[in-house]
C-alpha positions in Angstrom: 102.0 53.5 108.3 101.0 53.8 104.6 98.7 56.7 105.4 101.6 58.7 106.8 104.2 58.3 104.1 103.7 61.9 103.1 105.4 63.1 106.3 108.5 60.9 106.0 110.1 63.1 103.3 109.6 66.3 105.4 112.8 67.1 107.1 113.9 70.5 108.3 117.4 71.0 109.9 117.7 73.1 113.0 120.7 75.4 112.5 122.5 76.9 115.6 119.6 75.9 117.8 117.1 78.2 116.0 114.0 76.1 116.4 111.6 79.0 115.5 113.0 79.4 112.0 113.0 75.6 111.4 109.4 75.5 112.6 108.4 78.3 110.2 110.1 76.6 107.3 108.3 73.3 108.0 105.0 75.1 108.5 105.4 76.9 105.1 106.3 73.7 103.3 103.3 71.8 104.8 100.9 74.7 104.0 102.1 75.0 100.4 101.4 71.4 99.8 97.9 71.7 101.3 98.4 69.0 103.9 97.0 71.2 106.7 93.8 71.8 104.7 93.4 68.1 104.0 93.8 67.3 107.7 91.3 70.0 108.7 88.8 68.9 106.0 89.1 65.2 107.0 88.6 65.9 110.7 84.9 65.5 110.3 82.8 63.6 107.7 82.0 65.7 104.7 78.6 64.9 103.1 78.5 64.3 99.4 76.6 67.5 98.6 79.1 69.5 100.7 82.0 67.9 98.9 80.4 68.7 95.5 79.8 72.3 96.6 83.4 72.7 97.9 84.9 71.2 94.8 82.8 73.4 92.5 83.7 76.4 94.5 87.4 75.5 94.3 87.2 75.0 90.6 85.4 78.3 90.0 88.0 80.0 92.2 90.8 78.5 90.2 89.2 79.7 86.9 88.8 83.2 88.4 92.3 83.4 89.7 93.7 82.2 86.3 91.7 84.8 84.5 92.8 87.6 86.9 96.5 86.6 86.5 96.0 86.7 82.7 94.5 90.2 82.9 97.1 91.5 85.3 99.9 90.2 83.0 98.3 91.9 80.0 98.0 95.2 81.9 101.6 95.0 83.0 102.7 94.3 79.4 100.7 97.3 78.2 102.3 99.6 80.8 105.8 98.6 80.0 105.5 99.0 76.2 106.2 102.4 74.8 103.3 104.3 73.3 103.1 103.7 69.6 101.3 107.0 69.0 102.9 109.7 71.1 100.9 112.8 71.5 
């Protein structure tokens, strides 16, 4: 039971018999927390070198995404500012 405590707090109310919307809401919540990825990953044994490779890849991906968010934020700031030297 201790392994499944994560699922105890997930409650979605079905309003007016609309099960599809409740299912979509639950699916989104579970996906955002990464539970589906963990379950898929733990379905089979992951060798140590595969785990290291995956973790390194995820770390590099996070660094890349952070840098891209920073660059996009900088570009959006530049576009919204008025031109200090109008032509």
